[in-house]
C-alpha positions in Angstrom: 0.0 0.0 0.0 1.3 3.5 -0.8 0.6 6.8 1.0 -0.4 10.0 -0.8 3.2 11.2 -0.5 4.4 8.2 -2.5 6.0 6.4 0.4 5.2 2.8 1.3 2.9 2.6 4.3 1.9 -0.2 6.5 3.2 -3.3 8.3 5.7 -4.0 5.5 7.9 -1.1 6.6 7.2 -1.6 10.3 8.3 -5.2 10.2 11.3 -4.7 7.9 12.7 -1.8 10.0 11.7 -3.6 13.3 13.4 -6.9 12.5 16.5 -5.3 11.2 17.1 -3.2 14.2 16.0 -5.9 16.6 18.7 -8.2 15.4 21.3 -5.5 15.8 20.1 -4.4 19.2 19.8 -7.8 20.8 23.2 -8.9 19.5 24.8 -5.8 20.9 22.7 -5.3 24.0 20.6 -2.7 22.2 23.6 -0.4 21.6 22.0 1.6 18.8 22.2 4.9 17.6 11.7 11.5 19.8 6.2 15.6 18.9 5.5 18.1 21.4 2.8 20.6 21.2 3.7 23.7 19.4 4.8 26.5 21.6 2.2 28.4 23.4 2.1 31.0 20.7 0.0 28.8 18.3 -3.5 30.2 18.0 -5.6 27.2 17.1 -6.0 23.7 18.5 -5.3 20.9 16.0 -5.6 17.9 18.2 -6.6 15.9 15.2 -3.0 16.3 14.3 -0.7 14.1 16.2 0.7 17.0 18.2 -1.8 19.5 19.6 -0.6 23.1 20.0 -0.8 24.8 23.3 -3.3 27.6 23.9 -3.0 31.0 22.2 -0.4 33.3 23.4 1.4 35.3 20.7 0.3 34.9 17.1 -3.0 36.6 17.3 -3.4 40.2 16.7 -5.8 42.2 19.0 -8.4 42.5 16.3 -8.5 38.9 15.3 -11.2 36.5 16.4 -9.8 33.9 18.9 -11.2 30.4 19.0 -12.2 29.8 22.7 -12.4 26.0 22.8 -8.7 25.2 22.9 -7.6 26.3 26.3 -10.7 24.9 28.1 -11.2 21.7 26.2 -8.2 20.1 27.9 -8.8 20.9 31.6 -8.2 17.4 33.0 -6.0 14.4 32.6 -3.4 11.9 34.3 -2.2 9.1 37.1 0.8 6.7 37.9 3.3 4.8 40.3 6.7 4.2 41.8 9.6 2.1 40.6 11.5 -0.4 42.7 14.7 -2.0 41.7 14.7 -5.8 41.4 17.9 -7.6 40.3 15.9 -10.6 39.1 12.4 -9.7 37.9 12.2 -12.8 35.7 11.6 -14.9 38.8 8.0 -15.4 39.6 6.7 -13.4 42.5 5.8 -15.2 45.7 2.1 -14.8 46.1 2.4 -14.9 49.9 4.8 -11.9 50.0 3.0 -8.7 50.6 4.0 -5.8 48.4 4.2 -2.5 50.3 5.2 0.9 49.0 2.8 3.7 49.8 5.3 5.3 52.2 8.5 3.6 51.1 11.3 5.8 50.1 14.9 4.8 49.4 17.9 5.6 47.3 17.9 2.2 45.5 17.2 3.9 42.1 20.6 5.5 42.4 22.5 2.3 42.1 21.6 1.2 38.6 20.0 2.3 35.3 17.9 -0.9 35.3 14.6 -1.0 37.3 12.8 -4.3 37.9 9.4 -3.3 39.1 6.9 -0.5 38.6 3.4 0.3 39.7 2.7 2.6 36.8 1.6 -0.1 34.3 -0.8 -2.0 36.6 -1.2 0.0 39.9 0.3 -3.0 41.6 4.0 -3.6 42.3 4.6 -5.8 39.2 7.9 -6.7 37.5 8.3 -4.9 34.2 8.9 -8.3 32.7 5.3 -9.4 33.5 3.6 -6.2 32.4 2.0 -6.6 29.0 2.8 -3.1 27.8 5.9 -1.1 26.7 7.3 0.5 29.8 10.6 2.0 30.7 12.0 3.6 33.9 14.5 6.4 34.2 16.2 5.8 37.5 17.8 8.4 39.8 21.2 7.3 38.8 20.6 8.1 35.2 19.1 11.5 36.1 22.1 12.3 38.2 24.6 11.1 35.6 23.0 13.3 32.9 22.4 16.3 35.3 18.8 16.5 34.1 17.3 20.0 34.5 13.8 19.4 33.1 11.3 16.6 32.6 11.8 16.9 28.8 15.5 16.3 29.3 14.8 13.4 31.6 12.8 11.4 29.0 14.8 12.5 25.9 16.7 9.2 25.7 13.5 7.0 25.9 12.0 5.2 23.0 8.8 6.5 21.4 9.3 10.0 23.0 9.4 13.3 21.1 10.4 16.3 23.2 11.5 19.2 20.9 9.0 19.6 18.1 8.6 23.2 19.2 12.3 23.7 19.9 13.9 24.8 23.1 11.2 26.1 25.5 11.7 26.2 29.3 8.0 27.2 29.8 6.4 23.8 29.5 7.2 20.1 29.8 5.9 19.5 26.2 6.1 15.8 25.3 4.5 13.4 22.9 4.4 9.6 23.0 4.1 7.5 19.8 3.2 10.7 18.0 0.4 12.0 20.3 0.6 14.9 22.8 0.5 14.1 26.5 1.4 17.6 27.9 -2.1 18.1 29.3 -3.5 14.6 29.7 -0.6 12.3 30.4 1.6 13.6 33.3 1.2 11.9 36.7 2.8 12.2 40.1 2.7 9.3 42.5 -0.1 7.6 40.5 -2.3 10.7 40.5 -2.7 12.9 37.4 -1.5 16.4 37.2 -4.4 18.3 35.6 -3.3 20.9 33.1 -5.3 23.6 31.2 -4.4 26.7 29.2 -1.1 28.1 30.5 -1.7 26.5 33.9 0.6 23.5 33.2 2.2 22.0 36.3 6.0 22.3 36.1 8.1 19.4 37.2 11.3 19.9 39.2 13.4 16.8 38.3 15.6 17.1 41.4 12.4 16.4 43.4 11.7 13.0 41.8 13.2 9.6 42.5 12.4 8.0 39.2 10.3 8.5 36.1 8.3 5.8 34.4 7.2 6.1 30.7 4.1 4.0 29.8 3.6 3.8 26.1 0.1 3.2 24.6 -3.5 3.8 25.9 -3.8 3.5 29.6 -7.4 4.6 30.3 -8.3 1.2 31.6 -6.7 2.1 34.9 -6.3 5.9 34.8 -9.3 7.2 32.9 -9.0 10.3 30.8 -5.8 10.3 28.8 -3.9 10.4 25.6 -3.7 7.3 23.3 0.1 7.8 23.3 0.5 6.9 27.0 1.6 8.6 30.2 4.6 9.6 32.3 4.5 8.8 36.0 6.8 10.6 38.4 7.8 9.2 41.7 8.3 11.7 44.5 11.4 11.5 46.7 10.0 9.9 49.9 11.4 9.7 53.4 14.2 7.2 53.8 14.8 4.7 56.7 18.5 5.6 56.7 19.9 9.1 57.1 20.7 10.8 53.8 21.9 14.3 53.2 23.0 16.1 50.1 23.8 19.7 49.1 24.8 20.9 45.6 26.0 24.2 44.0 25.2 24.3 40.3 26.6 27.0 38.0 26.9 27.3 34.2 26.6 29.5 31.1 24.0 32.2 30.7 24.7 33.2 34.4 23.2 30.1 35.9 23.5 29.9 39.7 21.6 27.2 41.5 21.5 25.5 44.9 20.0 22.1 45.7 19.5 20.3 48.9 18.0 16.9 49.8 17.8 15.9 53.5 16.1 12.7 54.8 16.1 10.1 57.6 14.3 8.8 60.7 13.1 11.2 63.3 12.9 8.8 66.3 15.1 5.9 67.4 12.4 3.4 66.5 12.1 4.6 63.0 8.3 5.1 63.3 8.6 8.6 62.0 10.8 9.8 59.1 11.1 12.9 57.0 12.5 14.3 53.7 13.1 17.9 52.7 14.1 18.7 49.2 14.8 22.2 47.7 16.0 24.1 44.7 16.8 27.8 44.2 17.9 29.0 40.7 18.7 32.2 38.9 19.5 31.7 35.2 19.1 33.3 31.8 18.0 31.9 28.4 19.1 32.8 24.9 16.3 35.3 24.1 17.1 38.8 25.2 16.0 39.4 28.9 14.7 35.8 29.2 14.9 34.2 32.6 14.7 30.6 33.9 14.4 31.2 37.7 12.9 28.8 40.1 12.3 28.4 43.9 11.2 24.9 45.0 10.7 23.4 48.4 9.1 19.9 49.0 8.7 18.5 52.5 7.5 14.9 53.1 6.7 13.1 56.4 6.1 9.4 56.9 4.4 7.7 59.9 4.8 3.9 60.1 3.2 2.7 63.3 3.7 -0.9 62.3 4.9 -3.1 59.4 1.4 -3.1 57.9 0.5 0.6 57.9 2.2 3.6 56.2 1.0 7.2 55.9 3.1 9.7 54.0 2.2 13.3 53.8 3.7 15.2 50.9 3.7 18.9 49.8 5.6 21.3 47.6 5.7 24.9 46.7 7.3 26.2 43.5 7.7 29.7 42.1 9.2 30.1 38.6 9.9 32.8 36.0 10.4 32.0 32.3 9.9 34.0 29.1 6.3 34.6 28.0 7.4 34.1 24.4 10.3 32.2 22.9 9.5 33.1 19.2 12.3 34.1 16.9 11.6 35.6 13.5 11.2 33.4 10.4 12.3 34.8 7.1 10.6 32.0 5.1 9.2 28.5 5.1 11.3 26.2 7.3 13.6 28.9 8.7 14.2 30.5 12.1 16.6 33.4 12.8 18.2 34.7 16.0 15.9 37.8 15.9 13.7 37.7 18.9 10.1 38.9 18.1 9.3 40.0 21.6 10.5 42.7 24.0 12.8 42.1 27.1 10.7 44.7 28.9 7.5 42.7 28.6 8.3 39.0 28.4 7.6 36.8 31.4 5.6 33.8 32.5 5.4 34.1 36.3 3.9 30.9 37.9 3.3 29.8 41.4 2.1 26.3 42.1 1.5 24.4 45.3 0.4 20.9 46.2 -0.4 18.9 49.3 -1.5 15.3 49.7 -0.9 11.9 51.2 -0.2 8.3 50.4 -1.8 5.7 52.7 -1.5 2.0 52.8 -2.7 -0.7 55.2 -2.3 -4.5 54.8 -4.8 -6.5 56.8 -2.7 -9.6 56.0 -0.6 -11.0 53.2 -3.6 -11.2 50.9 -5.6 -8.0 51.4 -4.2 -4.5 51.1 -6.0 -1.1 50.9 -4.6 2.1 49.6 -5.8 5.7 49.4 -4.0 8.6 47.6 -5.1 12.2 47.6 -3.7 15.5 46.3 -4.8 19.1 46.0 -3.0 21.4 43.5 -3.2 25.1 42.9 -1.5 26.8 39.9 -1.5 30.5 39.2 0.2 31.6 35.9 0.5 35.2 34.6 2.0 35.5 31.0 3.1 38.8 29.4 4.4 38.8 25.9 4.8 40.9 22.7 4.0 39.6 19.2 4.1 40.7 15.6 1.1 42.6 14.2 1.2 41.4 10.7 4.3 41.0 8.4 7.3 43.4 8.3 7.0 46.3 5.9 10.5 47.4 4.8 12.0 45.4 7.6 9.9 47.2 10.2 7.0 45.5 11.9 4.4 46.8 14.4 3.8 44.8 17.5 1.1 44.2 20.1 1.0 43.1 23.7 -0.7 40.1 25.3 -1.7 39.3 28.9 -2.9 35.9 30.0 -3.8 35.1 33.6 -4.7 31.5 34.2 -5.6 29.8 37.4 -6.3 26.1 38.1 -7.3 24.2 41.2 -7.7 20.5 41.2 -8.3 17.7 43.8 -8.0 14.0 43.1 -8.4 10.9 45.1 -7.8 7.2 44.3 -9.0 4.4 46.5 -7.7 0.8 45.9 -8.3 -2.7 47.3 -5.7 -5.3 46.3 -6.4 -9.0 47.0 -4.3 -12.1 46.3 -6.4 -15.3 45.9 -6.4 -18.6 44.2 -9.0 -20.5 42.0 -7.5 -23.9 41.7 -4.1 -23.7 40.0 -4.6 -20.1 39.0 -3.1 -17.4 41.2 -4.9 -14.0 41.1 -3.9 -10.5 42.0 -7.2 -8.6 42.0 -7.3 -4.8 42.1 -10.6 -2.9 42.5 -10.6 0.9 42.7 -12.5 4.1 42.4 -11.1 7.6 41.8 -12.5 11.1 41.6 -11.2 14.4 40.2 -12.6 17.9 40.5 -11.0 20.8 38.7 -11.7 24.5 38.2 -9.9 26.5 35.5 -10.1 30.2 34.9 -8.7 32.0 31.8 -8.4 35.8 31.4 -6.9 37.4 28.4 -6.2 40.9 27.1 -4.6 42.4 24.0 -3.2 45.9 23.5 -0.5 48.1 22.1 1.9 50.6 23.7 5.1 48.8 22.4 7.7 50.0 20.0 8.1 48.8 16.4 10.9 46.4 15.6 13.4 46.6 12.7 14.1 42.9 12.0 17.2 43.8 10.0 18.9 45.5 12.9 16.8 44.9 16.1 17.3 47.1 19.1 15.8 46.1 22.4 15.8 49.4 24.4 14.2 49.3 27.8 10.6 50.7 27.7 7.6 51.0 29.9 4.8 48.7 28.6 1.4 48.8 30.4 -0.7 45.7 30.9 -3.6 45.6 28.4 -7.2 45.5 29.8 -8.7 42.0 30.1 -11.1 41.6 27.2 -12.2 37.9 27.7 -12.7 35.7 30.6 -13.8 32.1 30.7 -14.2 29.5 33.4 -14.4 25.7 33.3 -15.3 23.2 36.0 -14.9 19.5 35.4 -15.6 16.5 37.6 -14.6 12.9 36.7 -15.4 9.8 38.6 -14.3 6.3 37.6 -14.6 2.7 38.7 -12.0 0.1 37.6 -11.1 -3.5 38.1 -8.1 -5.5 37.1 -7.1 -9.2 37.4 -3.6 -10.5 37.0 -4.1 -14.2 36.7 -1.1 -16.5 36.7 -1.2 -20.1 35.5 2.3 -21.6 35.6 4.3 -19.3 33.3 1.3 -17.7 31.7 0.1 -14.3 33.0 -3.3 -12.9 31.8 -3.9 -9.2 32.7 -7.4 -8.0 32.2 -8.4 -4.4 33.1 -11.7 -2.6 32.7 -13.0 0.8 33.7 -16.1 3.1 33.4 -15.8 6.9 33.7 -18.4 9.6 34.1 -17.3 13.2 33.2 -19.3 16.4 33.6 -17.9 19.7 32.3 -19.3 23.2 32.5 -17.9 26.1 30.6 -18.8 29.7 31.1 -18.0 32.9 29.2 -17.9 35.4 32.1 -18.1 38.4 29.7 -20.9 37.1 27.4 -22.7 35.4 30.4 -23.2 32.2 28.4 -22.8 28.7 29.7 -22.2 25.3 28.2 -22.8 21.9 29.9 -21.6 18.6 28.7 -21.7 15.0 30.2 -19.7 12.1 28.9 -19.5 8.4 29.8 -17.1 5.9 28.4 -15.8 2.4 28.9 -12.2 1.5 28.4 -10.2 -1.7 28.8 -7.0 -3.7 28.4 -6.3 -7.3 27.8 -2.7 -8.7 27.8 -1.1 -12.1 27.8 2.5 -12.8 28.8 4.6 -15.9 28.9 7.7 -15.9 31.1 10.5 -18.3 30.2 13.1 -19.4 32.7 15.7 -17.7 30.5 14.2 -14.3 31.2 12.5 -14.0 27.8 8.8 -12.8 28.1 6.8 -12.3 24.9 3.4 -10.6 25.2 0.4 -9.4 23.2 -2.0 -6.7 24.3 -5.0 -4.7 23.2 -5.9 -1.4 25.0 -8.2 1.6 24.6 -8.3 5.3 25.7 -10.7 8.2 25.8 -10.7 11.9 26.5 -13.8 14.2 26.6 -13.8 17.4 24.5 -15.4 20.6 25.5 -17.1 22.6 22.7 -19.6 22.3 19.9 -19.3 21.6 16.2 -20.7 24.0 13.5 -24.2 22.5 13.9 -24.2 23.2 17.6 -23.8 19.5 18.6 -21.4 18.6 21.5 -18.2 16.9 20.5 -17.9 13.3 21.3 -14.9 12.1 23.4 -11.7 11.5 21.5 -10.9 7.7 21.6 -7.9 5.6 21.0 -7.2 1.9 20.4 -4.0 -0.1 20.1 -2.7 -3.6 19.4 0.8 -4.2 20.7 3.1 -7.2 20.3 6.4 -7.3 22.1 9.1 -9.2 23.9 11.1 -8.4 27.0 14.3 -10.0 28.0 16.1 -9.8 31.4 18.7 -12.5 32.0 18.3 -13.9 35.5 20.9 -12.5 38.0 21.9 -9.6 35.7 21.3 -5.9 35.7 20.2 -5.7 32.1 16.9 -5.3 30.3 15.9 -5.4 26.6 12.5 -4.6 25.3 11.1 -4.6 21.7 7.5 -3.8 20.7 5.5 -3.4 17.5 2.3 -1.4 17.8 -0.7 -0.3 15.7 -2.4 2.7 17.4 -5.3 4.8 16.1 -6.8 8.0 17.5 -10.4 8.6 16.4 -12.5 11.7 16.8 -9.7 14.2 17.3 -10.6 17.8 16.9 -9.2 19.6 13.9 -9.4 23.3 13.0 -10.1 24.5 9.5 -8.3 27.4 7.8 -11.3 29.6 8.7 -10.9 28.9 12.4 -13.9 26.5 12.7 -13.3 23.5 14.9 -14.8 20.2 13.7 -14.5 16.6 14.8 -13.4 14.5 11.8 -9.8 13.7 12.7 -8.4 10.2 12.6 -4.7 9.4 12.8 -3.0 6.1 12.7 0.4 5.5 14.2 2.3 2.3 13.6 5.8 1.6 14.6 8.5 -0.4 16.3 10.5 0.4 19.5 13.6 -1.1 20.9 15.4 -0.3 24.2 18.4 -1.8 25.8 19.7 -0.9 29.3 22.5 -2.4 31.4 24.5 -1.7 34.5 27.6 -3.9 33.9 30.2 -4.7 36.5 33.2 -2.5 36.3 31.3 0.7 36.6 29.7 0.8 33.1 26.0 1.9 32.6 24.3 2.2 29.3 20.9 3.0 27.9 20.0 3.0 24.2 16.8 3.1 22.1 15.5 3.1 18.6 12.1 4.1 17.3 10.5 3.7 13.9 7.3 5.6 13.5 4.9 5.6 10.5 1.9 7.9 10.9 -0.9 8.8 8.5 -3.8 11.2 8.7 -6.8 9.2 7.7 -9.6 11.8 8.3 -9.2 15.6 8.7 -11.2 18.8 8.1 -8.4 19.9 5.7 -8.5 17.4 2.8 -4.9 18.3 1.8 -3.6 16.6 4.9 -5.4 13.3 4.4 -2.9 10.5 3.6 -0.1 12.7 4.9 2.4 12.2 7.8 1.6 14.5 10.7 4.2 17.2 11.1 7.0 17.2 13.7 7.3 13.4 14.0 10.6 11.9 12.7 10.2 8.4 11.2 13.4 7.4 12.9 15.0 8.3 16.2 17.9 6.7 18.0 19.6 7.4 21.3 22.7 6.1 23.1 24.0 7.2 26.5 26.9 5.5 28.3 28.6 6.3 31.6 31.9 4.7 32.7 33.5 4.9 36.2 37.2 4.2 35.8 38.7 1.5 38.0 39.3 2.5 41.6 42.8 0.9 41.6 44.2 3.0 38.8 45.7 6.5 38.5 42.3 7.9 37.5 40.4 6.5 40.5 37.2 8.5 41.1 36.8 9.7 37.5 33.6 9.0 35.5 33.0 9.8 31.9 29.7 9.9 30.1 28.8 10.4 26.5 25.4 10.5 24.7 24.1 10.7 21.1 20.6 11.6 20.1 19.6 11.2 16.4 16.3 12.5 14.9 15.7 11.8 11.2 14.0 14.2 8.9 10.3 15.1 9.6 7.7 17.1 7.8 7.4 20.8 8.9 3.7 21.1 8.2 0.7 18.7 8.1 0.3 19.1 4.3 3.9 17.8 4.0 5.1 20.7 1.7 8.5 20.9 3.3 10.8 18.9 5.6 12.9 19.4 8.7 16.5 18.2 8.3 17.8 15.3 10.3 19.7 16.2 13.5 22.4 14.5 15.6 23.1 16.0 19.0 26.0 15.0 21.3 25.9 15.2 25.1 28.8 14.6 27.5 29.6 14.4 31.2 32.8 14.3 33.4 32.6 13.6 37.1 35.3 13.3 39.8 34.8 11.7 43.3 37.3 13.5 45.6 36.8 10.8 48.2 39.0 8.5 46.1 41.9 10.8 46.5 41.6 11.6 50.2 39.4 9.9 52.9 38.6 13.2 54.5 37.0 14.3 51.3 34.6 11.4 51.2 31.2 12.5 49.7 32.6 15.5 47.8 32.1 15.3 44.0 32.5 17.7 41.0 30.6 17.1 37.7 30.5 19.0 34.4 27.7 18.3 31.8 27.4 19.6 28.3 24.3 19.3 26.2 24.5 19.8 22.4 28.3 19.7 22.9 29.1 20.9 19.4 26.6 23.8 19.6 24.7 22.6 16.5 22.3 25.3 15.3 19.1 23.7 14.0 15.5 24.6 13.3 12.4 22.5 14.0 9.1 23.2 12.3 5.8 21.8 13.3 2.2 22.7 12.1 4.0 25.3 9.9 5.6 27.1 12.8 9.4 27.1 13.2 11.5 27.2 16.3 15.2 27.2 17.4 16.7 24.2 18.9 18.5 24.2 22.2 22.0 25.6 22.0 25.1 24.4 23.8 24.5 24.4 27.5 27.2 23.7 30.0 26.6 23.3 33.8 28.9 22.3 36.6 27.8 20.7 39.9 29.8 20.7 43.1 28.0 18.3 45.5 28.6 16.9 49.0 26.9 13.9 50.6 27.0 12.7 54.1 
């Protein structure tokens, strides 16, 4: 079968590419050489495309009509779990051993790149080998080795992930999985979703997480509203049973100065109470004139464990950040981006405050029955100020306008679970029954005005000027409640494991225009499920096959006045996982066929309709290992073949959605030199990220060039030179080592890629 662009489409290409790379990857332990939503300046929602743009911020002129559905239609989405390291996950679990974890915190994820267990795929503590879904875990050790400064950086080496379709942008953790956006509906913290809407997108401080789990493919059967691409689950740093203390000073280019601290341990001699306190303070610039990347973060956690069967952990955090309100640089033509900043340093900021408080509770009545309850309340307040172009330049001079967006979001979510282990003859069951509830309130206020100087794009001058806030001209509010009931059975018969999950959700959404005094109400109900079958060999090989679905409700009406139906997804996945018993290594390979149906697409006249259907097929391979002798490695390869099957714009039908490279490959390795040699205490890390060409617009009229980026790290442990310096380390990390200048275009908009960034970390542990 051939696509409209003349390229072969279908399983022939998937299988050929998959088999070829699989043989190479397994033979060499997977040592082989990832679309985000467009930047928040894009004015129309195109979620029928694989990558949905963020809400309007900078392209619209004050006199243009603004579609009001995009920032409110995505007000809710996300859940997840925590990762535990297990040196031998291939071994069958003892059904009489109770899995605990609600209040368990440790530093085990710092010892290896390879995780054995995760709760993200099943909401139970299940070996990755036995989970019938493509899942990978980024451990704390890998995060430390790569000196990760954002969530997008953290997952940039994972298969099936696209992080920079809208270039370098510190404002959002914009991520897509298997070609579909998860920024608003796929980020979870401790198994509870982080609701996002408009510019109120919860920002992740990676220093505050212990590990990150990437679950690829539909996951609504357990988590409810979500993207067909999958989800990312963050595990908070939890109190430890042993004392742990760390302080760091981080400095780097663009005047970066940052301090980190992480303190944890028991409070009393019996270990019944323990605490953890994590913090970050940063002052830094970005490459646009006057742009800042400042952050203040503090996260306390307290655990009470009155006995071995009961754990209660209370967690909270407060974060204040300042980033640019606009990152746009001027484009001189199709597929180009210059160094000319379109905004004004005097009026360019996104000031955000966010706070959260919640708890994780677990009680085991015995080895067979365990109950859990999780709760979190989140409040986000984001004020964005920016300057944009008012039309095209005339004689190199362009008029500009100002924009003000003030978004607030409050959400509360609770998840209740009962886990039971039982037998029916020779079949061992792990049964999970749960209910969850989410309530969210999102308010969006916008204003547009003038009072800003013109800009000469041939010789830009950014003189300080006083720019007033424009008056608020539109205000909308959305309230959404979601309740769900789910059940899952993990049935084991000898080496066979059958995982069956089912869920029903009820969603009610109310949208109000506070200026026009109009209201819109919508109710949705949907069923979703997953069925997966795994067979675990003694050798550590585990083939599996799975089918899963997803759904997400859309706010708004079509041109006839009818409410939009929920966007749905369905996927068939076949894969194999391999973890040799007794080793710290893990290889996974998966072939998938994923379809999103009922996505919203926006026509050239600004009318939003529901006709979008996109099919995503592909192959993913990942290999990880922590080899004796101080060598850690992670590698991945992704082949992606996407096609727009239905769309409001007929010119995009049969085309490859923009911003998604057909081929991506990553490789990162870190080597700690032998302690007995002259370079004792020295560690060296190197990484390569390759992204093939991709289309720059959904009509496939032009392409982005392929890009190969190199990262590097150098670390020295002073404790190897002198005992009195034990715990003192110095580390230097470089991203885009060769300062490659590249442009990425998506949905027709073009952005600058991240330039060379160098940071140094002086740390001390005791």
